[in-house]
C-alpha positions, 0 to 999 in steps of 0.5 A: 891367893892374893884378894882379887874380889873386894865383897864391899860394893855387894854388901853395901848395895845389899844394904841398901836394898834392907834399907828400903824393906817396909814392915808390911813386906816382911810377910810377901814372898821371894824367888827363894821357894817357901821363904818371905822376905823376913825369912830372906833377911834372916838367911842374909843375917846368918850367912854373913855371920857364917861366912865372916867366921870361915873366913877367919878360919873359925867355921861355926856349928850348922849352916843359916837358916831361913826363919822368918820368926828369928829374925832378929828385931833390929833387923835393919841395923844387924843385917847390914852391920853383919853384911859390912863385917863379912867384907871387912873379913874377906878383906884379909888376903889370909882369908882366900888361902887354905882351908875353911867351913861353912854351912858344915861344907869344907872348902878351899878359902877361895871358893868359900870367898866366891861362895859368900860373894855369890849369896850375897850378891844373888839374895840381894837380888832376890830381895830388891825383886821381892820388895820392888827396888832398885839393884845395881850389883858390883860388875865385877862381883857378877864377873867374878861369881859367872864362872862359879854358878856356870861349874856349880849347874853343870855339877849341881851340888843338892840345896846350892842352886835350883835347876838352871833357867835357860837366859839368852846368851846375850842377856846382861851378866846379872840375868845369866847369873840369877839363870844359872843359880835356877832363878828367873830374871824375870821373876815378880811378887804377885 
């Protein structure tokens, strides 16, 4: 399969959100139940590594966590660097071919690339809304993730997404994607 999805714009959008997170927001809630902003940052850091290794067909043991206590102390530099490395790894057409694994789950490379894109894109929204920042994801990435999320919502896999949240059919694509992944597009921190 030839690479048709560039994770770079999504990684760059999320890196901008990471740069805008204030220290006093690290303990705040996110749309991910029971996960703080720091935990979500740790999850982004871990999934960026796991899916970068998956692109190179060198899967890591275990999966990314969401542990606020394990957030790297240099997270402001480390998370964007890991996101950039993730995007670079998926620019290799070979990443999209064959089989690979991430988080202990074996899958075709093309599926892993979509999962990586969806994870970064949706968790970017989680982080942005939790910290009161604007989020302008790559429209092509949103469109690429919609069929994957719809298929996943129709055949739920434990731990992948929460139950779908109803969203009007005429809602913007990002809102529809969020609903398919179990998020309320109107969520705001208290």
